[in-house]
C-alpha positions, 0 to 999 in steps of 0.5 A, a space after each residue: 865345914 860345908 859349902 852352899 847348898 846346891 838346892 839354893 842354885 835356882 834362886 841365884 841365876 841372876 848374876 854371873 858367878 866366878 867360883 874360886 877354890 883350892 884343891 888342898 882346902 882343909 876347911 871346905 873340900 873343893 867338891 862342895 864348890 863343884 857341886 854348887 857350880 854344877 847346880 848353878 849351870 843346871 839352873 841356867 846361871 853363867 859360871 866360871 870355876 877356877 880350881 887351883 892345884 896345891 892351894 889351900 883355903 886362901 884361894 883368894 890370893 890366887 883369885 886376886 892375881 887373875 888377870 881377868 878378875 877386875 875386867 870381868 867384875 867391872 863389866 857386870 852391871 845391874 840390869 
């Protein structure tokens, strides 16, 4: 399985992004997220990337433990 295609990044610059990935993900290699993050940044998007050491495909467990996740999320608004 592969991640999102970096060519789509130019269409995704409106929202801010926080990308989460485990560096031991056996389903989708973390390099796909890194490529997409780089493409988003190059396109001008605001991006934060959290790569969790030793974590597999279930990086959402770590993401939901991020103390800044909910404040970051609720600080976003549709303009």
